[in-house]
C-alpha positions as CSV (number, residue, x, y, z in Angstrom):
1,M,46.1,56.4,72.3
2,A,44.0,58.1,69.6
3,I,45.8,58.7,65.9
4,K,45.0,61.8,64.3
5,K,44.7,62.0,60.7
6,N,46.6,64.9,58.7
7,R,43.7,66.0,56.7
8,D,45.7,68.3,54.0
9,G,49.3,67.0,54.2
10,K,51.0,68.6,51.4
11,S,49.7,72.2,52.5
12,N,50.6,71.5,56.2
13,N,54.3,70.3,54.6
14,A,54.4,73.7,52.9
15,L,53.5,75.7,56.0
16,S,56.1,73.7,58.1
17,L,58.9,73.9,55.8
18,D,58.3,78.1,55.1
19,R,58.7,78.1,59.2
20,M,61.9,75.5,59.5
21,I,63.1,78.1,56.8
22,E,63.1,81.3,58.6
23,N,63.8,79.3,62.2
24,T,67.0,77.7,60.5
25,E,68.2,81.1,58.7
26,E,67.0,83.1,62.3
27,N,69.6,80.8,63.7
28,I,72.2,81.4,60.9
29,R,71.9,85.4,61.8
30,E,72.3,84.6,65.6
31,A,75.5,82.3,65.4
32,E,77.2,84.7,63.1
33,I,76.6,87.6,65.7
34,S,77.8,84.8,68.1
35,M,80.9,84.6,66.2
36,E,82.2,88.1,67.0
37,F,82.5,86.8,70.6
38,A,83.8,83.4,70.5
39,G,86.8,81.8,71.2
40,P,88.6,80.2,67.9
41,E,87.6,76.3,69.2
42,E,84.0,77.8,69.3
43,R,84.2,79.8,66.5
44,E,85.0,76.9,64.2
45,N,82.3,74.7,65.5
46,L,79.7,77.7,64.9
47,E,80.9,78.1,61.1
48,E,80.8,74.5,61.0
49,K,77.2,74.4,62.2
50,N,76.1,77.4,60.2
51,E,77.4,75.5,57.0
52,R,75.4,72.6,57.8
53,R,72.5,74.9,58.3
54,K,73.1,77.0,55.0
55,H,73.4,73.1,53.3
56,S,69.7,72.5,54.8
57,V,68.1,75.7,53.9
58,D,68.9,74.8,50.5
59,K,67.4,71.2,50.4
60,M,64.0,72.7,52.4
61,K,64.0,75.7,49.6
62,K,64.1,72.9,47.0
63,Q,61.5,70.4,48.7
64,L,59.0,73.9,49.0
65,S,59.6,74.4,45.4
66,D,58.5,70.6,44.5
67,E,55.7,71.3,46.9
68,A,54.5,74.4,45.0
69,A,55.1,72.4,41.7
70,F,53.0,69.6,42.9
71,E,50.1,71.8,44.5
72,A,50.1,73.8,40.8
73,R,49.7,70.2,38.7
74,K,47.3,69.2,41.5
75,N,45.2,72.5,41.1
76,S,45.5,72.4,37.1
77,F,43.8,69.0,37.4
78,E,40.6,70.6,39.2
C-alpha cells in the first residue's frame, strides 16, 4: 500500500476546517427545523447535540484563525 504525502498540510487543513464549519452549521440549522416536529425526548437530544456542535464550530473557527495567523507569519519571512 502506497503512502501519499500531504504536500501542503496547512492550506489543506484550512480548507478542510472551512468545509467542516459549513457542514456543521448546516447540521445545526437542519436539527433546529427537525426540533419543530420532534417529541420532547428527541427535542432534548437535538438541543444537546446542537450545543456540542456550536462548541465544535467555535473551536474550529479558532483553529482556522490560528492557521491564518501561521500563514501570515510564514509569508512575512519569504
